[in-house]
C-alpha positions in Angstrom: 95.4 -162.8 -65.3 97.2 -164.8 -68.0 100.9 -164.3 -68.1 102.3 -162.2 -71.0 103.3 -164.4 -73.9 106.9 -164.9 -74.8 108.0 -164.2 -78.4 111.2 -164.3 -80.4 111.4 -161.9 -83.3 113.7 -162.9 -86.2 114.2 -159.6 -88.0 113.8 -156.6 -85.7 112.8 -154.0 -88.3 109.8 -151.8 -89.0 107.2 -154.3 -88.1 109.1 -156.1 -85.3 109.6 -152.8 -83.4 105.9 -151.9 -83.8 104.9 -155.3 -82.4 107.2 -154.9 -79.4 106.1 -151.5 -78.4 102.4 -152.1 -79.0 101.8 -155.0 -76.6 102.9 -156.5 -73.4 105.2 -159.5 -73.8 107.1 -161.7 -71.3 110.3 -160.1 -70.0 112.4 -162.8 -71.5 111.2 -162.2 -75.0 113.9 -161.4 -77.5 114.6 -160.1 -81.0 117.4 -160.5 -83.5 119.7 -158.0 -85.1 122.0 -158.5 -88.1 125.0 -157.1 -86.3 126.2 -157.8 -82.7 124.1 -155.6 -80.4 125.7 -153.0 -78.2 124.6 -153.0 -74.6 123.4 -149.4 -74.8 121.1 -150.2 -77.7 118.8 -152.6 -75.9 115.2 -151.4 -76.1 113.1 -151.9 -73.0 111.5 -155.3 -72.4 113.5 -157.3 -74.9 116.9 -158.9 -75.2 118.7 -158.6 -78.4 120.6 -161.4 -80.1 123.0 -161.5 -83.0 121.5 -163.6 -85.8 122.5 -163.9 -89.4 121.0 -166.6 -91.7 124.2 -166.7 -93.7 126.4 -167.3 -90.6 125.6 -170.6 -88.9 127.7 -169.8 -86.0 125.2 -167.1 -85.0 122.3 -169.6 -85.0 123.5 -170.7 -81.5 122.4 -167.3 -80.2 118.7 -168.3 -80.6 117.5 -169.0 -77.1 116.4 -172.5 -76.3 113.5 -171.7 -74.0 110.0 -172.1 -75.5 108.7 -169.1 -77.4 106.5 -168.3 -80.4 108.7 -167.1 -83.3 107.9 -164.2 -85.6 109.9 -164.3 -88.9 110.0 -161.0 -90.9 113.3 -161.6 -92.7 112.9 -161.7 -96.5 114.6 -164.3 -98.7 118.3 -164.0 -98.9 119.2 -165.4 -102.3 117.5 -164.5 -105.6 118.2 -168.0 -107.0 115.3 -170.2 -105.9 117.3 -173.4 -105.7 120.0 -171.8 -103.6 117.4 -170.2 -101.3 115.5 -173.4 -100.8 118.7 -175.3 -99.9 119.8 -172.5 -97.5 116.4 -172.4 -95.7 116.1 -176.1 -95.5 119.5 -176.3 -93.8 118.4 -173.7 -91.2 115.1 -175.5 -90.6 116.9 -178.8 -90.1 119.3 -177.2 -87.6 116.3 -175.7 -85.7 114.5 -179.1 -85.7 117.5 -180.8 -84.1 118.8 -178.0 -81.9 115.8 -175.9 -80.9 113.1 -178.4 -80.5 111.1 -176.2 -78.1 110.6 -173.6 -80.8 108.0 -175.2 -83.0 105.4 -172.3 -83.5 106.4 -169.8 -86.2 104.5 -166.9 -87.8 105.9 -165.9 -91.2 105.3 -162.5 -92.7 104.9 -163.2 -96.4 103.4 -161.0 -99.1 100.4 -160.8 -101.4 103.0 -160.8 -104.2 102.6 -164.6 -104.2 99.4 -164.1 -106.2 99.8 -163.9 -110.0 99.6 -160.6 -111.9 96.3 -161.7 -113.5 92.7 -160.6 -113.4 90.5 -162.1 -110.6 90.1 -162.0 -106.9 92.8 -164.1 -105.2 92.2 -165.8 -101.9 94.3 -167.9 -99.5 92.9 -171.0 -101.2 94.1 -170.0 -104.7 96.4 -172.6 -106.1 98.0 -170.7 -109.1 101.7 -170.3 -108.8 103.3 -166.9 -108.6 104.4 -165.4 -111.9 107.3 -163.3 -110.5 110.7 -164.4 -109.2 110.1 -162.7 -105.8 106.7 -164.2 -105.6 108.1 -167.7 -106.2 110.8 -167.1 -103.5 108.1 -166.3 -101.0 105.9 -169.2 -102.1 108.7 -171.7 -101.7 109.7 -170.1 -98.3 106.1 -170.6 -97.0 106.1 -174.3 -98.1 109.4 -175.1 -96.5 108.5 -173.4 -93.2 105.2 -175.3 -93.1 107.1 -178.6 -93.4 109.3 -177.9 -90.4 107.2 -175.7 -88.0 103.7 -175.2 -86.8 103.5 -172.3 -89.2 101.1 -169.4 -89.7 101.6 -167.4 -92.9 100.5 -163.8 -93.0 100.4 -162.5 -96.6 100.7 -158.8 -96.0 99.9 -156.0 -98.5 102.1 -152.9 -98.8 103.1 -152.0 -95.3 102.9 -148.3 -94.4 102.7 -146.0 -91.4 104.7 -143.4 -89.6 107.9 -142.7 -91.5 106.9 -145.0 -94.4 104.2 -143.8 -96.7 103.5 -142.1 -100.1 103.3 -138.6 -98.6 107.0 -138.7 -97.7 107.8 -139.3 -101.4 105.7 -136.3 -102.4 107.4 -134.1 -99.8 110.8 -135.1 -101.2 109.7 -134.5 -104.8 110.3 -138.2 -105.7 108.4 -140.0 -108.5 105.6 -142.3 -107.5 104.7 -145.6 -109.2 102.5 -145.1 -112.2 99.4 -147.0 -113.4 95.9 -147.6 -112.3 96.5 -150.9 -110.6 94.8 -151.3 -107.2 97.4 -151.5 -104.4 96.5 -153.5 -101.3 97.9 -151.9 -98.2 98.0 -152.6 -94.5 98.9 -150.1 -91.8 101.8 -151.3 -89.7 99.7 -151.0 -86.5 97.0 -153.3 -87.9 99.6 -155.7 -89.1 101.1 -155.8 -85.7 97.7 -156.6 -84.2 97.1 -159.3 -86.7 100.6 -160.8 -86.0 99.9 -160.8 -82.3 96.7 -162.8 -82.9 98.7 -165.3 -85.0 101.3 -165.6 -82.3 98.8 -166.1 -79.5 95.7 -167.8 -80.9 95.6 -171.5 -81.2 93.0 -171.6 -84.0 94.4 -168.8 -86.1 94.2 -169.6 -89.9 97.2 -171.3 -91.4 97.3 -168.7 -94.2 95.8 -165.3 -94.0 95.8 -162.2 -96.3 96.4 -159.0 -94.2 95.1 -156.1 -96.3 92.8 -153.3 -95.5 89.3 -152.4 -96.8 90.1 -150.4 -99.9 92.7 -150.9 -102.6 93.4 -147.9 -104.8 96.3 -146.9 -107.1 99.3 -145.0 -105.7 98.3 -142.0 -107.8 94.8 -142.0 -106.3 96.2 -142.0 -102.8 98.6 -139.2 -103.7 95.9 -137.1 -105.3 93.7 -137.6 -102.2 96.5 -136.4 -99.9 97.0 -133.2 -102.0 93.3 -132.5 -102.4 92.8 -132.8 -98.7 95.7 -130.4 -98.1 97.2 -132.8 -95.6 100.9 -132.0 -96.6 102.7 -128.7 -96.1 102.5 -126.5 -99.2 100.3 -129.1 -100.8 99.3 -126.7 -103.5 102.9 -126.4 -104.7 103.5 -130.2 -104.9 103.3 -131.8 -108.3 103.0 -135.6 -108.7 105.9 -137.0 -110.8 106.2 -140.3 -112.6 109.2 -142.2 -113.9 108.9 -144.1 -117.1 108.7 -147.8 -116.4 108.4 -147.3 -112.6 105.6 -149.5 -111.3 104.8 -150.8 -107.8 105.8 -154.3 -108.6 109.4 -153.4 -109.5 108.9 -152.3 -113.1 106.2 -154.9 -113.8 102.9 -153.3 -114.8 100.1 -154.7 -112.7 96.7 -155.9 -114.0 94.1 -153.3 -113.0 91.6 -156.2 -112.5 93.8 -158.1 -110.0 92.3 -158.1 -106.5 93.1 -159.9 -103.2 90.4 -161.1 -100.8 90.3 -160.1 -97.1 87.2 -162.2 -96.5 88.9 -164.6 -94.2 90.4 -161.8 -92.1 86.9 -160.2 -91.7 84.8 -163.3 -91.3 87.0 -166.0 -89.7 89.3 -163.8 -87.6 86.6 -161.1 -87.2 89.2 -158.5 -87.2 88.4 -154.8 -86.5 90.8 -152.4 -88.2 92.4 -149.4 -86.4 92.9 -148.0 -89.9 90.3 -149.5 -92.3 91.5 -147.6 -95.4 94.6 -145.6 -96.5 92.7 -142.4 -95.6 92.7 -143.0 -91.8 96.1 -144.5 -91.9 97.7 -141.6 -93.8 96.0 -139.0 -91.6 97.3 -140.6 -88.4 100.8 -141.1 -89.9 101.1 -137.5 -90.9 99.8 -136.3 -87.5 102.4 -138.4 -85.7 105.2 -136.9 -87.8 104.0 -133.3 -87.4 104.6 -132.6 -91.1 
């Protein structure tokens, strides 16, 4: 039996915790926290380190032993020039001080694709048309210059504790518009991330999205129609003027992202192929 792979997770949040609990990893795997960890807070099977991109003194806490890195931390600065300089400084430090850590999987976003009509694939060359998209785009390029990088461009990540049904239950407004939203259940994204961490021939760039993109309103209406939420007949869908999924930027209803490479090259089989299966499972786990 092959030994369990060793990973280091930079950014131990929603996805990182799912990856850790879903698979077997080497006992000396590790994950980073933004604040110094307390001894009582250590989860099973992983050591916690204190890491803050803006505090170089914490970079020394990154273990030197070989491991595959998973980076889930989003850009720090909103200014592109400042963010590029900051990231290049860290990459240079890693190159000189952590030479054993050369494989890195970066969780990016489908937000790198322009808000224009068409079906966008990993080979598309058009630049992002939003500040956040450009930040992610530049991050991808810099990491590819310094590491053996695999980029996963994830759709909207949802799952237990993080989905549209919870907004409805709290009577909060949902994004308006008929733009198709590309989603991925956190469990599927964890599986895809593990493949990227462990497979030698995993694609350099991959879109991680499920099989059906629908608007937020469509998904919300489906939840209520199927009576999957408590007192669904009393819940009214609410909107807020100017509130769109892409942070107040109205999306193009003819903008789509391709998952062809995920299906054909990776030959991935979804746990939750559409939002329907994913929402049903999430609500069951929460005992709503």
